[in-house]
CHARMM internal coordinates of N, CA and C (Angstrom, degrees):
IC EDIT
DIST 1 N 1 CA 1.3814
DIST 1 CA 1 C 1.5555
ANGL 1 N 1 CA 1 C 115.68
DIST 1 C 2 N 1.3179
ANGL 1 CA 1 C 2 N 113.63
DIHE 1 N 1 CA 1 C 2 N -27.82
DIST 2 N 2 CA 1.4610
ANGL 1 C 2 N 2 CA 113.06
DIHE 1 CA 1 C 2 N 2 CA 177.32
DIST 2 CA 2 C 1.5256
ANGL 2 N 2 CA 2 C 116.05
DIHE 1 C 2 N 2 CA 2 C -60.21
DIST 2 C 3 N 1.3062
ANGL 2 CA 2 C 3 N 110.04
DIHE 2 N 2 CA 2 C 3 N 138.36
DIST 3 N 3 CA 1.4431
ANGL 2 C 3 N 3 CA 115.64
DIHE 2 CA 2 C 3 N 3 CA -178.40
DIST 3 CA 3 C 1.5416
ANGL 3 N 3 CA 3 C 121.50
DIHE 2 C 3 N 3 CA 3 C 82.18
DIST 3 C 4 N 1.4658
ANGL 3 CA 3 C 4 N 110.62
DIHE 3 N 3 CA 3 C 4 N 0.02
DIST 4 N 4 CA 1.4160
ANGL 3 C 4 N 4 CA 112.11
DIHE 3 CA 3 C 4 N 4 CA -179.73
DIST 4 CA 4 C 1.4480
ANGL 4 N 4 CA 4 C 112.99
DIHE 3 C 4 N 4 CA 4 C -88.01
DIST 4 C 5 N 1.2990
ANGL 4 CA 4 C 5 N 115.63
DIHE 4 N 4 CA 4 C 5 N 145.32
DIST 5 N 5 CA 1.4818
ANGL 4 C 5 N 5 CA 124.00
DIHE 4 CA 4 C 5 N 5 CA -177.07
DIST 5 CA 5 C 1.5138
ANGL 5 N 5 CA 5 C 110.11
DIHE 4 C 5 N 5 CA 5 C -121.76
DIST 5 C 6 N 1.3400
ANGL 5 CA 5 C 6 N 112.12
DIHE 5 N 5 CA 5 C 6 N 160.86
DIST 6 N 6 CA 1.4734
ANGL 5 C 6 N 6 CA 118.30
DIHE 5 CA 5 C 6 N 6 CA -175.70
DIST 6 CA 6 C 1.6653
ANGL 6 N 6 CA 6 C 104.72
DIHE 5 C 6 N 6 CA 6 C -94.59
DIST 6 C 7 N 1.3092
ANGL 6 CA 6 C 7 N 114.51
DIHE 6 N 6 CA 6 C 7 N 116.49
DIST 7 N 7 CA 1.4394
ANGL 6 C 7 N 7 CA 114.66
DIHE 6 CA 6 C 7 N 7 CA 173.78
DIST 7 CA 7 C 1.5031
ANGL 7 N 7 CA 7 C 110.19
DIHE 6 C 7 N 7 CA 7 C -86.23
DIST 7 C 8 N 1.3131
ANGL 7 CA 7 C 8 N 117.08
DIHE 7 N 7 CA 7 C 8 N 149.83
DIST 8 N 8 CA 1.4379
ANGL 7 C 8 N 8 CA 116.34
DIHE 7 CA 7 C 8 N 8 CA 174.50
DIST 8 CA 8 C 1.5139
ANGL 8 N 8 CA 8 C 113.75
DIHE 7 C 8 N 8 CA 8 C -149.12
DIST 8 C 9 N 1.3094
ANGL 8 CA 8 C 9 N 114.93
DIHE 8 N 8 CA 8 C 9 N 150.99
DIST 9 N 9 CA 1.4797
ANGL 8 C 9 N 9 CA 122.67
DIHE 8 CA 8 C 9 N 9 CA 175.79
DIST 9 CA 9 C 1.4893
ANGL 9 N 9 CA 9 C 111.82
DIHE 8 C 9 N 9 CA 9 C -118.47
DIST 9 C 10 N 1.3610
ANGL 9 CA 9 C 10 N 118.42
DIHE 9 N 9 CA 9 C 10 N 27.78
DIST 10 N 10 CA 1.3920
ANGL 9 C 10 N 10 CA 128.27
DIHE 9 CA 9 C 10 N 10 CA -179.69
DIST 10 CA 10 C 1.5281
ANGL 10 N 10 CA 10 C 110.48
DIHE 9 C 10 N 10 CA 10 C -50.18
DIST 10 C 11 N 1.3512
ANGL 10 CA 10 C 11 N 117.63
DIHE 10 N 10 CA 10 C 11 N -52.46
DIST 11 N 11 CA 1.4435
ANGL 10 C 11 N 11 CA 120.42
DIHE 10 CA 10 C 11 N 11 CA -175.36
DIST 11 CA 11 C 1.5005
ANGL 11 N 11 CA 11 C 112.93
DIHE 10 C 11 N 11 CA 11 C -63.61
DIST 11 C 12 N 1.4315
ANGL 11 CA 11 C 12 N 112.25
DIHE 11 N 11 CA 11 C 12 N -41.79
DIST 12 N 12 CA 1.5091
ANGL 11 C 12 N 12 CA 116.83
DIHE 11 CA 11 C 12 N 12 CA -177.13
DIST 12 CA 12 C 1.5742
ANGL 12 N 12 CA 12 C 110.95
DIHE 11 C 12 N 12 CA 12 C -67.64
DIST 12 C 13 N 1.3335
ANGL 12 CA 12 C 13 N 118.22
DIHE 12 N 12 CA 12 C 13 N -35.70
DIST 13 N 13 CA 1.4096
ANGL 12 C 13 N 13 CA 121.46
DIHE 12 CA 12 C 13 N 13 CA -178.12
DIST 13 CA 13 C 1.5424
ANGL 13 N 13 CA 13 C 108.18
DIHE 12 C 13 N 13 CA 13 C -77.33
DIST 13 C 14 N 1.2358
ANGL 13 CA 13 C 14 N 118.02
DIHE 13 N 13 CA 13 C 14 N -37.10
DIST 14 N 14 CA 1.5217
ANGL 13 C 14 N 14 CA 123.59
DIHE 13 CA 13 C 14 N 14 CA 175.43
DIST 14 CA 14 C 1.4426
ANGL 14 N 14 CA 14 C 109.33
DIHE 13 C 14 N 14 CA 14 C -59.26
DIST 14 C 15 N 1.2522
ANGL 14 CA 14 C 15 N 119.56
DIHE 14 N 14 CA 14 C 15 N -50.77
DIST 15 N 15 CA 1.5516
ANGL 14 C 15 N 15 CA 123.92
DIHE 14 CA 14 C 15 N 15 CA -174.04
DIST 15 CA 15 C 1.4941
ANGL 15 N 15 CA 15 C 107.89
DIHE 14 C 15 N 15 CA 15 C -70.61
DIST 15 C 16 N 1.4186
ANGL 15 CA 15 C 16 N 120.47
DIHE 15 N 15 CA 15 C 16 N -38.89
DIST 16 N 16 CA 1.4183
ANGL 15 C 16 N 16 CA 122.65
DIHE 15 CA 15 C 16 N 16 CA 173.36
DIST 16 CA 16 C 1.5434
ANGL 16 N 16 CA 16 C 112.56
DIHE 15 C 16 N 16 CA 16 C -58.26
DIST 16 C 17 N 1.3733
ANGL 16 CA 16 C 17 N 117.69
DIHE 16 N 16 CA 16 C 17 N -33.83
DIST 17 N 17 CA 1.3677
ANGL 16 C 17 N 17 CA 121.72
DIHE 16 CA 16 C 17 N 17 CA 176.64
DIST 17 CA 17 C 1.5302
ANGL 17 N 17 CA 17 C 115.34
DIHE 16 C 17 N 17 CA 17 C -78.83
DIST 17 C 18 N 1.2957
ANGL 17 CA 17 C 18 N 116.17
DIHE 17 N 17 CA 17 C 18 N -3.70
DIST 18 N 18 CA 1.4251
ANGL 17 C 18 N 18 CA 125.08
DIHE 17 CA 17 C 18 N 18 CA -177.42
DIST 18 CA 18 C 1.4893
ANGL 18 N 18 CA 18 C 119.07
DIHE 17 C 18 N 18 CA 18 C 66.55
DIST 18 C 19 N 1.3222
ANGL 18 CA 18 C 19 N 116.40
DIHE 18 N 18 CA 18 C 19 N 34.01
DIST 19 N 19 CA 1.4246
ANGL 18 C 19 N 19 CA 128.73
DIHE 18 CA 18 C 19 N 19 CA -179.08
DIST 19 CA 19 C 1.4746
ANGL 19 N 19 CA 19 C 110.04
DIHE 18 C 19 N 19 CA 19 C -109.84
DIST 19 C 20 N 1.4607
ANGL 19 CA 19 C 20 N 111.88
DIHE 19 N 19 CA 19 C 20 N 137.30
DIST 20 N 20 CA 1.5109
ANGL 19 C 20 N 20 CA 118.78
DIHE 19 CA 19 C 20 N 20 CA 170.94
DIST 20 CA 20 C 1.5794
ANGL 20 N 20 CA 20 C 105.65
DIHE 19 C 20 N 20 CA 20 C -78.86
DIST 20 C 21 N 1.3356
ANGL 20 CA 20 C 21 N 113.64
DIHE 20 N 20 CA 20 C 21 N 169.92
DIST 21 N 21 CA 1.4497
ANGL 20 C 21 N 21 CA 119.25
DIHE 20 CA 20 C 21 N 21 CA 175.07
DIST 21 CA 21 C 1.4773
ANGL 21 N 21 CA 21 C 110.28
DIHE 20 C 21 N 21 CA 21 C -63.71
DIST 21 C 22 N 1.2638
ANGL 21 CA 21 C 22 N 122.32
DIHE 21 N 21 CA 21 C 22 N -32.32
DIST 22 N 22 CA 1.4851
ANGL 21 C 22 N 22 CA 127.39
DIHE 21 CA 21 C 22 N 22 CA -177.46
DIST 22 CA 22 C 1.5053
ANGL 22 N 22 CA 22 C 108.48
DIHE 21 C 22 N 22 CA 22 C -73.59
DIST 22 C 23 N 1.3142
ANGL 22 CA 22 C 23 N 119.39
DIHE 22 N 22 CA 22 C 23 N -37.40
DIST 23 N 23 CA 1.4136
ANGL 22 C 23 N 23 CA 123.34
DIHE 22 CA 22 C 23 N 23 CA 179.86
DIST 23 CA 23 C 1.4908
ANGL 23 N 23 CA 23 C 110.58
DIHE 22 C 23 N 23 CA 23 C -65.92
DIST 23 C 24 N 1.3873
ANGL 23 CA 23 C 24 N 117.46
DIHE 23 N 23 CA 23 C 24 N -46.98
DIST 24 N 24 CA 1.4144
ANGL 23 C 24 N 24 CA 123.36
DIHE 23 CA 23 C 24 N 24 CA 176.80
DIST 24 CA 24 C 1.4788
ANGL 24 N 24 CA 24 C 112.58
DIHE 23 C 24 N 24 CA 24 C -61.43
DIST 24 C 25 N 1.3590
ANGL 24 CA 24 C 25 N 118.09
DIHE 24 N 24 CA 24 C 25 N -44.41
DIST 25 N 25 CA 1.3745
ANGL 24 C 25 N 25 CA 124.49
DIHE 24 CA 24 C 25 N 25 CA 174.41
DIST 25 CA 25 C 1.4847
ANGL 25 N 25 CA 25 C 116.49
DIHE 24 C 25 N 25 CA 25 C -52.34
DIST 25 C 26 N 1.3415
ANGL 25 CA 25 C 26 N 112.89
DIHE 25 N 25 CA 25 C 26 N -42.95
DIST 26 N 26 CA 1.4731
ANGL 25 C 26 N 26 CA 117.64
DIHE 25 CA 25 C 26 N 26 CA 175.81
DIST 26 CA 26 C 1.6021
ANGL 26 N 26 CA 26 C 114.99
DIHE 25 C 26 N 26 CA 26 C -68.46
DIST 26 C 27 N 1.3116
ANGL 26 CA 26 C 27 N 109.03
DIHE 26 N 26 CA 26 C 27 N -36.13
DIST 27 N 27 CA 1.5307
ANGL 26 C 27 N 27 CA 111.76
DIHE 26 CA 26 C 27 N 27 CA 179.35
DIST 27 CA 27 C 1.6189
ANGL 27 N 27 CA 27 C 110.94
DIHE 26 C 27 N 27 CA 27 C -67.30
DIST 27 C 28 N 1.3910
ANGL 27 CA 27 C 28 N 114.39
DIHE 27 N 27 CA 27 C 28 N -27.84
DIST 28 N 28 CA 1.5204
ANGL 27 C 28 N 28 CA 108.99
DIHE 27 CA 27 C 28 N 28 CA -176.30
DIST 28 CA 28 C 1.5994
ANGL 28 N 28 CA 28 C 107.30
DIHE 27 C 28 N 28 CA 28 C -111.04
DIST 28 C 29 N 1.2887
ANGL 28 CA 28 C 29 N 124.17
DIHE 28 N 28 CA 28 C 29 N 1.74
DIST 29 N 29 CA 1.4200
ANGL 28 C 29 N 29 CA 125.04
DIHE 28 CA 28 C 29 N 29 CA 175.92
DIST 29 CA 29 C 1.4686
ANGL 29 N 29 CA 29 C 116.00
DIHE 28 C 29 N 29 CA 29 C 78.00
DIST 29 C 30 N 1.3345
ANGL 29 CA 29 C 30 N 116.94
DIHE 29 N 29 CA 29 C 30 N 36.07
DIST 30 N 30 CA 1.4703
ANGL 29 C 30 N 30 CA 120.01
DIHE 29 CA 29 C 30 N 30 CA 170.45
DIST 30 CA 30 C 1.5361
ANGL 30 N 30 CA 30 C 109.51
DIHE 29 C 30 N 30 CA 30 C -126.77
DIST 30 C 31 N 1.3359
ANGL 30 CA 30 C 31 N 117.34
DIHE 30 N 30 CA 30 C 31 N -179.61
DIST 31 N 31 CA 1.4294
ANGL 30 C 31 N 31 CA 119.39
DIHE 30 CA 30 C 31 N 31 CA -179.86
DIST 31 CA 31 C 1.5981
ANGL 31 N 31 CA 31 C 110.47
DIHE 30 C 31 N 31 CA 31 C -85.04
DIST 31 C 32 N 1.3205
ANGL 31 CA 31 C 32 N 113.13
DIHE 31 N 31 CA 31 C 32 N 161.12
DIST 32 N 32 CA 1.4429
ANGL 31 C 32 N 32 CA 114.84
DIHE 31 CA 31 C 32 N 32 CA 171.58
DIST 32 CA 32 C 1.4914
ANGL 32 N 32 CA 32 C 112.33
DIHE 31 C 32 N 32 CA 32 C -59.83
DIST 32 C 33 N 1.2514
ANGL 32 CA 32 C 33 N 119.44
DIHE 32 N 32 CA 32 C 33 N -35.34
DIST 33 N 33 CA 1.4357
ANGL 32 C 33 N 33 CA 121.92
DIHE 32 CA 32 C 33 N 33 CA -179.76
DIST 33 CA 33 C 1.5428
ANGL 33 N 33 CA 33 C 112.30
DIHE 32 C 33 N 33 CA 33 C -62.04
DIST 33 C 34 N 1.2810
ANGL 33 CA 33 C 34 N 115.42
DIHE 33 N 33 CA 33 C 34 N -33.57
DIST 34 N 34 CA 1.5112
ANGL 33 C 34 N 34 CA 118.79
DIHE 33 CA 33 C 34 N 34 CA 174.12
DIST 34 CA 34 C 1.4999
ANGL 34 N 34 CA 34 C 110.23
DIHE 33 C 34 N 34 CA 34 C -66.15
DIST 34 C 35 N 1.2514
ANGL 34 CA 34 C 35 N 119.20
DIHE 34 N 34 CA 34 C 35 N -43.20
DIST 35 N 35 CA 1.4702
ANGL 34 C 35 N 35 CA 120.55
DIHE 34 CA 34 C 35 N 35 CA -179.04
DIST 35 CA 35 C 1.5600
ANGL 35 N 35 CA 35 C 108.61
DIHE 34 C 35 N 35 CA 35 C -61.12
DIST 35 C 36 N 1.3327
ANGL 35 CA 35 C 36 N 112.88
DIHE 35 N 35 CA 35 C 36 N -45.51
DIST 36 N 36 CA 1.4607
ANGL 35 C 36 N 36 CA 119.54
DIHE 35 CA 35 C 36 N 36 CA -178.84
DIST 36 CA 36 C 1.5826
ANGL 36 N 36 CA 36 C 111.53
DIHE 35 C 36 N 36 CA 36 C -63.43
DIST 36 C 37 N 1.2632
ANGL 36 CA 36 C 37 N 119.81
DIHE 36 N 36 CA 36 C 37 N -37.69
DIST 37 N 37 CA 1.4670
ANGL 36 C 37 N 37 CA 119.49
DIHE 36 CA 36 C 37 N 37 CA 178.06
DIST 37 CA 37 C 1.5031
ANGL 37 N 37 CA 37 C 112.82
DIHE 36 C 37 N 37 CA 37 C -74.02
DIST 37 C 38 N 1.3589
ANGL 37 CA 37 C 38 N 118.74
DIHE 37 N 37 CA 37 C 38 N -29.92
DIST 38 N 38 CA 1.4711
ANGL 37 C 38 N 38 CA 122.37
DIHE 37 CA 37 C 38 N 38 CA 174.25
DIST 38 CA 38 C 1.5176
ANGL 38 N 38 CA 38 C 106.75
DIHE 37 C 38 N 38 CA 38 C -68.77
DIST 38 C 39 N 1.2845
ANGL 38 CA 38 C 39 N 118.18
DIHE 38 N 38 CA 38 C 39 N -51.11
DIST 39 N 39 CA 1.4569
ANGL 38 C 39 N 39 CA 122.15
DIHE 38 CA 38 C 39 N 39 CA -176.89
DIST 39 CA 39 C 1.5635
ANGL 39 N 39 CA 39 C 110.12
DIHE 38 C 39 N 39 CA 39 C -57.22
DIST 39 C 40 N 1.3064
ANGL 39 CA 39 C 40 N 118.55
DIHE 39 N 39 CA 39 C 40 N -31.27
DIST 40 N 40 CA 1.4368
ANGL 39 C 40 N 40 CA 119.08
DIHE 39 CA 39 C 40 N 40 CA -176.89
DIST 40 CA 40 C 1.5188
ANGL 40 N 40 CA 40 C 115.19
DIHE 39 C 40 N 40 CA 40 C -98.93
DIST 40 C 41 N 1.3040
ANGL 40 CA 40 C 41 N 111.37
DIHE 40 N 40 CA 40 C 41 N 9.67
DIST 41 N 41 CA 1.5284
ANGL 40 C 41 N 41 CA 116.14
DIHE 40 CA 40 C 41 N 41 CA 179.36
DIST 41 CA 41 C 1.4427
ANGL 41 N 41 CA 41 C 119.46
DIHE 40 C 41 N 41 CA 41 C 73.36
DIST 41 C 42 N 1.3532
ANGL 41 CA 41 C 42 N 117.69
DIHE 41 N 41 CA 41 C 42 N 10.38
DIST 42 N 42 CA 1.5052
ANGL 41 C 42 N 42 CA 122.85
DIHE 41 CA 41 C 42 N 42 CA -179.06
DIST 42 CA 42 C 1.5339
ANGL 42 N 42 CA 42 C 106.16
DIHE 41 C 42 N 42 CA 42 C -80.69
DIST 42 C 43 N 1.2897
ANGL 42 CA 42 C 43 N 122.79
DIHE 42 N 42 CA 42 C 43 N -33.10
DIST 43 N 43 CA 1.4432
ANGL 42 C 43 N 43 CA 125.76
DIHE 42 CA 42 C 43 N 43 CA -178.02
DIST 43 CA 43 C 1.5037
ANGL 43 N 43 CA 43 C 111.36
DIHE 42 C 43 N 43 CA 43 C -125.92
DIST 43 C 44 N 1.3131
ANGL 43 CA 43 C 44 N 115.06
DIHE 43 N 43 CA 43 C 44 N 129.85
DIST 44 N 44 CA 1.4408
ANGL 43 C 44 N 44 CA 122.12
DIHE 43 CA 43 C 44 N 44 CA 176.43
DIST 44 CA 44 C 1.4738
ANGL 44 N 44 CA 44 C 109.33
DIHE 43 C 44 N 44 CA 44 C -88.16
DIST 44 C 45 N 1.2873
ANGL 44 CA 44 C 45 N 120.62
DIHE 44 N 44 CA 44 C 45 N 121.31
DIST 45 N 45 CA 1.4720
ANGL 44 C 45 N 45 CA 120.58
DIHE 44 CA 44 C 45 N 45 CA -175.27
DIST 45 CA 45 C 1.4727
ANGL 45 N 45 CA 45 C 112.14
DIHE 44 C 45 N 45 CA 45 C -71.72
DIST 45 C 46 N 1.3667
ANGL 45 CA 45 C 46 N 120.77
DIHE 45 N 45 CA 45 C 46 N 152.72
DIST 46 N 46 CA 1.3856
ANGL 45 C 46 N 46 CA 127.57
DIHE 45 CA 45 C 46 N 46 CA 173.54
DIST 46 CA 46 C 1.5214
ANGL 46 N 46 CA 46 C 105.92
DIHE 45 C 46 N 46 CA 46 C -65.26
DIST 46 C 47 N 1.3399
ANGL 46 CA 46 C 47 N 116.26
DIHE 46 N 46 CA 46 C 47 N 163.95
DIST 47 N 47 CA 1.4656
ANGL 46 C 47 N 47 CA 123.66
DIHE 46 CA 46 C 47 N 47 CA 172.87
DIST 47 CA 47 C 1.5873
ANGL 47 N 47 CA 47 C 106.52
DIHE 46 C 47 N 47 CA 47 C -54.94
DIST 47 C 48 N 1.3626
ANGL 47 CA 47 C 48 N 114.77
DIHE 47 N 47 CA 47 C 48 N -50.04
DIST 48 N 48 CA 1.4911
ANGL 47 C 48 N 48 CA 116.48
DIHE 47 CA 47 C 48 N 48 CA -175.85
DIST 48 CA 48 C 1.5053
ANGL 48 N 48 CA 48 C 111.30
DIHE 47 C 48 N 48 CA 48 C -59.25
DIST 48 C 49 N 1.3543
ANGL 48 CA 48 C 49 N 118.88
DIHE 48 N 48 CA 48 C 49 N -46.52
DIST 49 N 49 CA 1.4656
ANGL 48 C 49 N 49 CA 124.25
DIHE 48 CA 48 C 49 N 49 CA -177.00
DIST 49 CA 49 C 1.5791
ANGL 49 N 49 CA 49 C 103.01
DIHE 48 C 49 N 49 CA 49 C -63.24
DIST 49 C 50 N 1.2266
ANGL 49 CA 49 C 50 N 120.39
DIHE 49 N 49 CA 49 C 50 N -49.18
DIST 50 N 50 CA 1.5065
ANGL 49 C 50 N 50 CA 120.26
DIHE 49 CA 49 C 50 N 50 CA -178.73
DIST 50 CA 50 C 1.5064
ANGL 50 N 50 CA 50 C 115.78
DIHE 49 C 50 N 50 CA 50 C -53.18
DIST 50 C 51 N 1.3753
ANGL 50 CA 50 C 51 N 110.79
DIHE 50 N 50 CA 50 C 51 N -38.68
DIST 51 N 51 CA 1.5009
ANGL 50 C 51 N 51 CA 118.37
DIHE 50 CA 50 C 51 N 51 CA -179.80
DIST 51 CA 51 C 1.5263
ANGL 51 N 51 CA 51 C 108.56
DIHE 50 C 51 N 51 CA 51 C -75.12
DIST 51 C 52 N 1.2902
ANGL 51 CA 51 C 52 N 120.24
DIHE 51 N 51 CA 51 C 52 N -35.83
DIST 52 N 52 CA 1.4657
ANGL 51 C 52 N 52 CA 123.17
DIHE 51 CA 51 C 52 N 52 CA 178.96
DIST 52 CA 52 C 1.4873
ANGL 52 N 52 CA 52 C 107.26
DIHE 51 C 52 N 52 CA 52 C -66.69
DIST 52 C 53 N 1.3680
ANGL 52 CA 52 C 53 N 116.75
DIHE 52 N 52 CA 52 C 53 N -47.60
DIST 53 N 53 CA 1.5195
ANGL 52 C 53 N 53 CA 116.30
DIHE 52 CA 52 C 53 N 53 CA 178.04
DIST 53 CA 53 C 1.4891
ANGL 53 N 53 CA 53 C 116.25
DIHE 52 C 53 N 53 CA 53 C -57.74
DIST 53 C 54 N 1.3284
ANGL 53 CA 53 C 54 N 114.68
DIHE 53 N 53 CA 53 C 54 N -41.83
DIST 54 N 54 CA 1.4237
ANGL 53 C 54 N 54 CA 117.11
DIHE 53 CA 53 C 54 N 54 CA 178.34
DIST 54 CA 54 C 1.5051
ANGL 54 N 54 CA 54 C 112.22
DIHE 53 C 54 N 54 CA 54 C -65.40
DIST 54 C 55 N 1.2609
ANGL 54 CA 54 C 55 N 117.00
DIHE 54 N 54 CA 54 C 55 N -39.60
DIST 55 N 55 CA 1.5980
ANGL 54 C 55 N 55 CA 121.14
DIHE 54 CA 54 C 55 N 55 CA 178.70
DIST 55 CA 55 C 1.5245
ANGL 55 N 55 CA 55 C 107.74
DIHE 54 C 55 N 55 CA 55 C -65.37
DIST 55 C 56 N 1.2649
ANGL 55 CA 55 C 56 N 120.26
DIHE 55 N 55 CA 55 C 56 N -42.52
DIST 56 N 56 CA 1.4241
ANGL 55 C 56 N 56 CA 124.13
DIHE 55 CA 55 C 56 N 56 CA -177.82
DIST 56 CA 56 C 1.5767
ANGL 56 N 56 CA 56 C 111.39
DIHE 55 C 56 N 56 CA 56 C -66.44
DIST 56 C 57 N 1.2832
ANGL 56 CA 56 C 57 N 112.43
DIHE 56 N 56 CA 56 C 57 N -31.56
DIST 57 N 57 CA 1.5349
ANGL 56 C 57 N 57 CA 115.25
DIHE 56 CA 56 C 57 N 57 CA 176.24
DIST 57 CA 57 C 1.5130
ANGL 57 N 57 CA 57 C 114.64
DIHE 56 C 57 N 57 CA 57 C -95.38
DIST 57 C 58 N 1.3541
ANGL 57 CA 57 C 58 N 116.01
DIHE 57 N 57 CA 57 C 58 N 4.83
DIST 58 N 58 CA 1.4763
ANGL 57 C 58 N 58 CA 117.81
DIHE 57 CA 57 C 58 N 58 CA 175.36
DIST 58 CA 58 C 1.5392
ANGL 58 N 58 CA 58 C 113.96
DIHE 57 C 58 N 58 CA 58 C 65.50
DIST 58 C 59 N 1.4243
ANGL 58 CA 58 C 59 N 113.41
DIHE 58 N 58 CA 58 C 59 N 42.78
DIST 59 N 59 CA 1.4606
ANGL 58 C 59 N 59 CA 118.07
DIHE 58 CA 58 C 59 N 59 CA -175.31
DIST 59 CA 59 C 1.4646
ANGL 59 N 59 CA 59 C 109.32
DIHE 58 C 59 N 59 CA 59 C -146.61
DIST 59 C 60 N 1.3024
ANGL 59 CA 59 C 60 N 117.85
DIHE 59 N 59 CA 59 C 60 N 173.32
DIST 60 N 60 CA 1.5370
ANGL 59 C 60 N 60 CA 120.83
DIHE 59 CA 59 C 60 N 60 CA 174.66
DIST 60 CA 60 C 1.5057
ANGL 60 N 60 CA 60 C 108.95
DIHE 59 C 60 N 60 CA 60 C -89.45
DIST 60 C 61 N 1.2920
ANGL 60 CA 60 C 61 N 114.16
DIHE 60 N 60 CA 60 C 61 N 148.73
DIST 61 N 61 CA 1.4682
ANGL 60 C 61 N 61 CA 122.22
DIHE 60 CA 60 C 61 N 61 CA -176.05
DIST 61 CA 61 C 1.6347
ANGL 61 N 61 CA 61 C 108.43
DIHE 60 C 61 N 61 CA 61 C -58.52
DIST 61 C 62 N 1.2863
ANGL 61 CA 61 C 62 N 114.09
DIHE 61 N 61 CA 61 C 62 N -32.70
DIST 62 N 62 CA 1.4811
ANGL 61 C 62 N 62 CA 117.10
DIHE 61 CA 61 C 62 N 62 CA -179.80
DIST 62 CA 62 C 1.5144
ANGL 62 N 62 CA 62 C 111.91
DIHE 61 C 62 N 62 CA 62 C -64.06
DIST 62 C 63 N 1.2823
ANGL 62 CA 62 C 63 N 119.46
DIHE 62 N 62 CA 62 C 63 N -23.07
DIST 63 N 63 CA 1.5185
ANGL 62 C 63 N 63 CA 123.87
DIHE 62 CA 62 C 63 N 63 CA 179.34
DIST 63 CA 63 C 1.4942
ANGL 63 N 63 CA 63 C 106.61
DIHE 62 C 63 N 63 CA 63 C -73.63
DIST 63 C 64 N 1.3620
ANGL 63 CA 63 C 64 N 118.95
DIHE 63 N 63 CA 63 C 64 N -31.81
DIST 64 N 64 CA 1.4204
ANGL 63 C 64 N 64 CA 124.41
DIHE 63 CA 63 C 64 N 64 CA -175.60
DIST 64 CA 64 C 1.5013
ANGL 64 N 64 CA 64 C 116.80
DIHE 63 C 64 N 64 CA 64 C -88.80
DIST 64 C 65 N 1.4265
ANGL 64 CA 64 C 65 N 114.53
DIHE 64 N 64 CA 64 C 65 N -38.18
DIST 65 N 65 CA 1.4735
ANGL 64 C 65 N 65 CA 119.59
DIHE 64 CA 64 C 65 N 65 CA -177.14
DIST 65 CA 65 C 1.4744
ANGL 65 N 65 CA 65 C 114.13
DIHE 64 C 65 N 65 CA 65 C -135.83
DIST 65 C 66 N 1.3024
ANGL 65 CA 65 C 66 N 118.55
DIHE 65 N 65 CA 65 C 66 N 151.08
DIST 66 N 66 CA 1.4637
ANGL 65 C 66 N 66 CA 122.68
DIHE 65 CA 65 C 66 N 66 CA -179.69
DIST 66 CA 66 C 1.5640
ANGL 66 N 66 CA 66 C 105.45
DIHE 65 C 66 N 66 CA 66 C -161.43
DIST 66 C 67 N 1.2589
ANGL 66 CA 66 C 67 N 114.08
DIHE 66 N 66 CA 66 C 67 N 156.51
DIST 67 N 67 CA 1.5284
ANGL 66 C 67 N 67 CA 124.97
DIHE 66 CA 66 C 67 N 67 CA 177.24
DIST 67 CA 67 C 1.5715
ANGL 67 N 67 CA 67 C 104.83
DIHE 66 C 67 N 67 CA 67 C -85.75
DIST 67 C 68 N 1.3719
ANGL 67 CA 67 C 68 N 113.53
DIHE 67 N 67 CA 67 C 68 N 126.96
DIST 68 N 68 CA 1.4683
ANGL 67 C 68 N 68 CA 117.75
DIHE 67 CA 67 C 68 N 68 CA 172.82
DIST 68 CA 68 C 1.5151
ANGL 68 N 68 CA 68 C 112.54
DIHE 67 C 68 N 68 CA 68 C -103.76
END
COOR INIT
IC SEED 1 N 1 CA 1 C
IC BUILD
């Protein structure tokens, strides 16, 4: 487990869906800054937030996040 990081494609999937950070944030009930920090790997989302993001983007959580 040591040295593992969370990979994510949140920004790619969000832009493919045609959403801004603010629009996605509104859909899941967080701030735009939270979306930004998740996309940039600064903040690791909770399980609940990861599931909400996947649902809002119409995809599986595994497409958005994985352990590297």
